[in-house]
C-alpha positions in Angstrom: -86.5 -61.5 54.9 -84.0 -61.0 57.6 -81.1 -58.4 57.9 -78.3 -60.5 56.3 -80.3 -61.6 53.4 -81.0 -57.4 52.9 -77.2 -56.8 53.0 -76.4 -59.5 50.9 -78.7 -58.2 48.2 -77.6 -54.4 48.7 -73.5 -55.3 48.6 -74.6 -57.2 45.3 -76.6 -54.3 44.2 -73.5 -51.8 45.0 -71.1 -54.4 42.9 -73.1 -54.3 39.8 -73.5 -50.5 39.8 -69.7 -49.9 40.5 -69.2 -52.2 37.5 -71.7 -50.7 35.6 -70.1 -47.3 36.7 -66.6 -48.3 35.4 -68.2 -49.7 32.1 -69.5 -46.5 31.5 -66.4 -44.5 32.3 -64.6 -47.1 29.7 -67.1 -46.6 26.8 -66.6 -42.7 27.2 -62.8 -42.8 27.3 -63.3 -45.4 24.0 -65.2 -42.9 22.2 -63.3 -40.0 23.4 -60.3 -41.9 21.9 -62.0 -42.1 18.7 -63.3 -39.0 18.2 -59.5 -37.7 18.5 -58.3 -40.0 16.3 -61.0 -39.1 13.7 -60.0 -35.3 14.4 -56.5 -35.8 13.8 -57.0 -37.9 10.9 -59.1 -34.9 9.8 -56.5 -32.4 10.2 -53.8 -34.4 8.6 -55.7 -34.8 5.7 -56.2 -31.2 5.4 -52.6 -30.6 5.9 -51.9 -33.5 2.9 -53.9 -31.4 0.7 -52.3 -28.2 1.4 -49.2 -30.1 0.5 -49.9 -31.0 -2.5 -51.5 -27.6 -3.6 -48.1 -26.1 -2.4 -46.0 -28.8 -4.4 -48.0 -27.5 -7.6 -47.5 -23.9 -6.9 -43.8 -24.6 -6.4 -43.7 -25.5 -9.9 -44.1 -21.8 -10.9 -42.1 -20.1 -8.3 -42.6 -16.6 -10.0 -46.1 -17.0 -9.6 -46.4 -18.6 -6.0 -47.2 -15.5 -4.2 -50.4 -15.2 -6.2 -51.4 -19.1 -5.9 -51.3 -18.8 -2.3 -53.4 -15.7 -2.3 -56.2 -17.8 -4.3 -55.8 -20.4 -1.8 -57.8 -18.3 0.9 -55.3 -19.3 3.5 -55.2 -16.7 6.7 -51.3 -16.0 6.0 -49.6 -12.4 6.6 -48.0 -10.6 3.6 -45.0 -11.1 5.3 -45.0 -14.6 5.9 -46.0 -15.3 2.3 -43.0 -12.8 1.3 -40.7 -15.2 3.2 -41.7 -18.5 1.6 -41.8 -17.3 -2.1 -38.4 -16.2 -1.3 -37.6 -19.5 0.0 -39.4 -21.0 -3.0 -37.4 -19.3 -5.4 -34.4 -19.9 -3.8 -34.4 -22.8 -1.6 -30.5 -22.5 -1.0 -31.5 -19.7 1.5 -32.9 -22.0 3.7 -29.5 -23.5 5.0 -28.3 -22.4 8.3 -32.0 -21.2 9.4 -33.5 -22.4 12.1 -36.9 -22.6 13.0 -39.4 -24.6 15.4 -41.7 -27.4 13.8 -44.6 -28.7 15.4 -45.6 -32.3 15.2 -48.3 -34.3 16.4 -46.9 -37.4 18.4 -49.4 -39.7 19.8 -52.1 -37.0 19.9 -49.8 -34.5 21.9 -48.2 -31.6 19.7 -44.5 -31.6 20.1 -42.3 -28.6 19.3 -39.1 -29.4 17.2 -35.7 -27.1 17.0 -34.4 -27.4 13.7 -31.2 -26.2 12.3 -31.1 -26.8 8.1 -27.3 -28.1 7.3 -27.3 -29.4 4.0 -29.4 -29.6 0.9 -29.6 -32.9 -0.5 -31.1 -32.7 -3.9 -31.8 -29.7 -5.8 -34.2 -31.5 -8.3 -36.2 -32.5 -5.0 -35.7 -30.2 -2.7 -34.7 -32.0 0.0 -32.9 -30.7 3.1 -31.1 -32.3 6.2 -31.5 -30.7 9.4 -30.4 -31.2 12.9 -33.7 -31.7 15.2 -34.0 -32.1 18.9 -37.0 -31.7 21.2 -37.4 -27.9 22.0 -36.5 -28.3 25.8 -33.2 -30.0 24.8 -30.0 -28.9 23.2 -27.9 -29.1 20.0 -25.9 -32.1 21.6 -29.2 -34.0 21.8 -30.0 -33.5 18.0 -30.3 -36.2 15.1 -30.3 -35.7 11.7 -33.7 -35.5 10.2 -34.5 -35.3 6.0 -37.3 -32.9 5.0 -39.0 -32.2 1.7 -39.6 -28.2 1.3 -43.1 -28.7 0.0 -43.8 -30.0 3.5 -42.1 -27.2 5.5 -44.0 -24.8 3.4 -47.1 -26.5 3.9 -46.7 -26.5 7.4 -45.3 -22.6 7.5 -48.1 -21.4 5.8 -50.6 -23.7 8.1 -48.9 -22.1 11.0 -47.2 -25.1 12.3 -43.6 -24.3 11.8 -42.0 -20.7 12.1 -38.7 -19.3 12.2 -37.1 -18.5 15.2 
């Protein structure tokens, strides 16, 4: 075998090794993406379960505090009292400003909300001006949200008053 044949074999081997490494990186990235999607699905499932529990607790506002205690959430007494007052009198939410963390494309994004209108007392839906935290109210868009979703995320720590 001469030197040119050896260089050809080495060159082809390096090319195959490079392709193999790229393939391994692609597989690792795909596994990482799938794991992130699974984790986000699990978190979303937990939030859905909490929202369902909150909805049932909201049917009896006078027992809401005791119901939250039974859920075993790691929530301060002050936060429970704030949420109880809102559940008992949803109209007190009007004019309030809060931050709400949303997961957008696997990244947490903080949105600034200002509640401007209560749509329906029976369904407890509200209209708020909403914008990304780094923007201003000039960039705000209207957003409709349900009280039970806000309360569930507030109890989970994904929403807080400012």
